[in-house]
N, C-alpha and C positions, 0 to 999 in steps of 0.2 A: 242718550238721555232725551226723552221726548216729554212734552208737557203741554198744557193748555194755558192760554191767556185770553182775556176778554176785551173785545173792541167795541167802540161806538163811534161812528162817523157822523159829522154834523153838516147840516145844510146841503149845499150842492155836491159835496163829496159823496153823498149817498148815490148820486147818479152813476158812480163807478161800480156799485155793488149789485148783485142780483136782488130782485124784488123782495125775496124772503129775508134779507139781511138789512134792509134799509130802515133807518130811524129806530133802531133797536140795538141792544147789546147782544153780541153773538160770540161764541167761542171759536178760537182758532187753534188748531193743533200744530205745534211746532216740533220739528224733529231734532233740534239741537240748538245751541246758542244762536240767537237771532237778534239782529239789531232792529230798532224802530224802522229805519230806512228799508231794510230787507222785507219786513212785514208789510209796510205800506205798499211797496212795489208788488209783493205777492198778491195783494188785494186788487191790483190794477190801478192804483191811485198814483198819479205823477207827484213825486215829492215837491215839485215847484208849486203845486196847488195847495200845499199844507203850510199853515202859518203858525200853528201851535199844537204841541203834543203834550198831554198830561198823562203821567203814569201814576196811578194811585193818588191823584190830585196834585202832583208836583210836575212842573215844567221840565222837560228833558230834551237833550239834543238828538239828532238822527242816529248817532253812534251808540246810544244807550242800549245795553243788552237787556232783553225782556226776561223776566223771571216767571216761574210757574205761578199762576193765579193773578198776575198783574191785571189791573183794570186800566185800559188805555183809551183815552178820548182824543180824537183827531179832529182838528178844526181847520176850516178853509181861511182864506184871506179875510181879515177883519177890516171892513171899509169905514166904519164910523167909531171904532173903539181903539184907543191907543194901548197896545199890549207890549210896548217896548220894554217895560220893566219886568215882564214875566216870561216872554218867549226866550227859549234857549236854542232855537234852531239856527238863527242868523243874528248878525250884529244889529240889523234893523228889521222890523216886521215888513212883510211884503208890500203893504200899502204905502209905507213910508219910502221904501226902496223904489217903488214905481213912480211916486211923486217926484223923488229926487232925480230919477232918470229922465222924466218928462221935462223938468225945469232945465236940466243940462241941455237937452235937445232943443228947447225953445231958445236958450241963450245962444246956441250955435247957429240958429236960423237967421 
């Protein structure tokens, strides 16, 4: 079973793509059941750089299986926008996680 899905990466995540795929929607041919995490890695994007993934407008976790024709938007760390009520990748968005780790480090110092 092979099929196509459509991806769009935002902001600095485009740096991982070839120039002809940056800042635009592009098709990706998938050879079988593929998770969001597997697709992100196949594009050369480190999952730890991804803070939000929308499939057809809905937030999904890394384990979500991509279906034929899905439209997938991949977003980097949100620095000034609280996405804690919409992200399904982690318990806390990366920016909050980083701030929590920094405060723990400062408390120990």
